[in-house]
C-alpha positions in Angstrom: 106.2 113.4 16.8 107.2 110.0 17.4 110.6 111.1 18.2 109.1 113.5 20.7 106.9 110.8 22.0 110.0 108.6 22.4 111.9 111.4 24.0 109.0 112.1 26.3 108.7 108.4 27.1 112.5 108.3 27.6 112.2 111.4 29.9 109.3 109.8 31.7 111.3 106.6 32.1 114.3 108.5 33.4 112.0 110.5 35.7 110.5 107.2 37.0 114.0 105.7 37.4 115.2 108.9 39.1 112.1 108.9 41.2 112.5 105.2 42.1 116.1 105.8 42.8 115.2 108.8 45.1 112.5 106.6 46.7 115.2 103.9 47.3 117.5 106.5 48.8 114.7 107.9 50.9 113.9 104.4 52.1 117.6 103.8 52.8 117.8 107.1 54.7 114.6 106.2 56.7 116.0 102.8 57.5 119.3 104.3 58.5 117.5 106.9 60.6 115.4 104.2 62.2 118.5 102.1 62.9 120.2 105.2 64.4 117.2 105.9 66.6 117.3 102.2 67.7 121.0 102.5 68.4 120.4 105.8 70.3 117.8 104.0 72.4 120.2 101.1 72.9 122.9 103.6 73.9 120.5 105.3 76.3 119.6 101.9 77.9 123.2 100.9 78.1 124.1 104.3 79.6 121.4 103.8 82.2 122.6 100.3 83.0 126.2 101.6 83.1 125.1 104.3 85.5 123.3 101.7 87.7 126.4 99.4 87.6 128.6 102.3 88.6 126.3 103.3 91.4 126.2 99.7 92.7 130.0 99.5 92.4 130.2 102.7 94.3 127.9 101.4 97.0 129.8 98.2 97.2 133.1 100.0 97.5 131.6 102.1 100.3 130.3 99.0 102.0 133.7 97.4 101.7 135.4 100.5 103.1 132.9 100.4 106.0 133.6 96.7 106.6 137.3 97.4 106.4 137.0 100.2 109.0 135.0 97.9 111.2 137.5 95.1 110.7 140.4 97.5 111.6 138.5 98.7 114.7 137.9 95.1 115.8 141.6 94.3 115.2 142.6 97.2 117.4 140.1 96.1 120.0 141.5 92.6 119.9 145.0 93.9 120.2 144.0 96.0 123.2 142.1 93.1 124.7 145.2 90.9 124.2 147.3 93.5 125.9 144.9 93.7 128.8 144.7 89.9 129.0 148.5 89.6 129.1 148.6 92.3 131.8 145.9 90.3 133.8 147.9 87.1 133.3 151.0 88.8 134.7 149.0 90.2 137.6 147.4 86.8 138.2 150.9 85.1 138.2 152.2 87.8 140.6 149.2 87.4 142.9 149.6 83.6 142.7 153.3 84.0 143.7 152.4 86.4 146.5 149.7 84.0 147.7 152.3 81.1 147.8 154.7 83.3 149.7 151.9 84.3 152.1 151.1 80.6 152.6 154.7 79.9 153.3 154.9 82.7 155.8 151.7 81.4 157.4 153.2 78.0 157.8 156.4 79.6 159.2 154.2 81.7 161.6 152.3 78.5 162.7 155.6 76.7 163.3 156.9 79.7 165.3 153.6 79.8 167.1 153.8 76.1 168.0 157.4 76.7 169.2 156.3 79.7 171.3 153.4 77.7 172.7 155.7 74.9 173.8 158.0 77.5 175.2 155.2 79.1 177.1 153.9 75.7 178.3 157.4 74.7 179.4 157.9 78.1 181.1 154.5 77.8 182.7 155.4 74.3 184.0 158.7 75.6 185.2 157.0 78.5 186.9 154.5 76.2 188.6 157.4 73.9 189.8 159.3 77.0 191.0 156.2 78.3 192.8 155.8 74.9 194.4 159.5 74.9 195.4 159.2 78.4 196.7 156.1 77.5 198.6 157.8 74.3 199.9 160.9 76.4 200.9 158.7 78.9 202.6 157.0 76.1 204.6 160.3 74.6 205.4 161.6 77.9 206.4 158.6 78.6 208.5 158.9 75.2 210.2 162.5 75.8 210.9 161.8 79.2 212.3 159.1 77.7 214.5 161.3 75.2 216.0 
């Protein structure tokens, strides 16, 4: 009986050791499962953050593209404005030259006008003298014919 008792005690001891071993394994499994759940949550959080970062990056890329389009449009506008300004500068230079030429013509016309006025004045004076002479000659002729 003692040997049975010893065997029973030994079996009980082995059972307790096996049970304790199983409990240790179960605890390890539970800890492992808990760690896996925490990691799953961490992965979910990181995935959410990654999604947000990707969305922000996408929005920023779109904003950059929009700013680039705006910049390109403004560059084109500036180039067009520069072309128009250059054309206006050329036109202003041409008009300035035309104005100078017109002023020179005006001076020439004034000079010609002064010359013509002097000629008219001289011709008018000559005409008056000739009329006086003609009138004098008529008088002289009339006096001679009366005599």
